[in-house]
C-alpha positions, 0 to 999 in steps of 0.5 A: 155281611159286611162288618164295620162301623155304620153310617151316619146318613146311607148313600144313595146312588142316583141312577142317572149318576151311575154312567158318569161315576163309571165313566170317571172311576175308569180314568187312568191319567188324566183326572186321577183324583176325580176317578177315585172319588167316583170309586168310593162313592160307587162302592159306599153306595154298595153299603161297605162301611168306610173303614173297608172302602178306605183299605181297598182303595188305599186313602183314610177313613177321613177321605172317604167321609168327605167325599161321601158326604160332599155327594149326598149334599151336591151330587156330582157336582160336589167331587169337582174340584173347587176354585181355589183362593190365589192373588186376584189376576193383575193382567186383563184380557185386553193387555193380553190382547195387545201383546200378541197383536203387537208381536204378531202383527208389527216390529220394533223400529230398531230390530227385525223382531220383538224381545221380551224387554222390547215388548215389556216397554212398549206394552206397559208390562213387565218382561217376565208377564211378556215371556209369560203370555208368549209361552202361554200361546207358543210364540218364539220371536226370536226363532226363525225356521228355513223352508224350501219347497220344491217347484218340481212340475213333477214332484209328485211323480219323483217323490212316489218313484223314489219312496216307492225304491225304498219301501218295496226294492225291487228283486235282483237289484241294487238301489243306491243313493249317490251325490257328491259332498263338495269342496271339503275344506282341509282346516288347521287351527292356528293355535293348539287345540287345548284338550278335554279336562274334567269341567273344562270342554275341548277349546279351539281357536275360532280362526284356521288355516286352508289347505285346500280342497277335495270332494267325496263321490258316495253311493249308499246301499238302502238295504245294507247300509254300505257305502261306495264311496271315493274322493277326487280334487274335482267334481265334473263330470269327468269324476262322476263318470269315473265314479260311475265306473267304479260302481259298475266294477263293485256291483255284481254284474247280475244285479240292475242298479237303481241310482237315486241322485239328484239334478246337478249339472254333472249328472246330465252331461252328454258325457254322463248320457253317453255312459249310461246309454252303454250300461243299461243296467243302470236306472236313474231316479232324479230326486225333485228340485230343491229336495235333497232331504229325500236322498238318503245318502245325505243323512250319511254326509251329516254322520260324516260331517258331525264325527270327522269333519267339523272338529277334524284337523287336517294340514293337508288335503291328502290327510283329509282325505285319508281321514275320509277314507277311514271314516268310510272304512270304519262305516263299512265294516258295521252298516246301518242302514236308514229305516225309511217310515214315510209313505209317499202319501203321506210326505204329500199329505204334509207337503199340503198341510204346510202349503194351506198354513202358510198360504196367503189369500188372494197370493 
């Protein structure tokens, strides 16, 4: 028999309330307070004393008594949060609608987009109120994102072809993502760089001196993450053919080579076509137009830019090329292949959703 102080009034659970209380009691993340109240009522309905219920659920006796009494008096509605007191609302729905309509459908006379202060002046609200309205509806007029959809008539076929190579590489073959990073500039700042200090970021002058350019030809092995690369002062089809010869020499002769490249003109000249005809183990897969994102070597180029080129100082083209070779060698010492996750169907579905979201009726 359960011991403890008996309840002043017994809690009789309405049978139609039991399924809802059980559902509430199982909530773990959202409405955790409501879940606890439901557990209190269910325990009290079993005839347990308040002190035992409080001890088991880690609450006070007063908390058990409060929600027990609320359920007896008002049923399930008594367990819900009551409206809280506060200052009355000062911004009407009409004012909110006006701000949203102006933001989405008009432009200020002197700018391409609205600022909080310009909208505040027009709407008669404070700029903090405008900011809260924009935040509530996810509006950021100061931001712009760029996109470029492929107009390649074989877009779907090429996406399926290349993604298929990523997700299921063929046996006895090497899949290489190749491209050129052209016109890499050897830049030297006009004044000495001030080094990093505690509390002070590294500082450099905004202007620079140019000391020539070079181009990097690179081919990324999607399985190992290693990169075959070499620099050339120009990036014509002649240099690309030399790079293909470098790949042919480094890849074991018993392996087929699947080469993923873009539609740049130097990749399709008669010189390149003749070379490919003489090397039948090379299979070329062209990416769709305006779809550099599907070529994994572009991600490796981004790492090169971020880690070596953007803040690097090079007083000659030779010095720049030496820095690129060092990065290339270091990268190949501990290669990390990129993991491709999305299937072709997922990519195509994402493109379709974007087109539907941005399409204009009648166009």
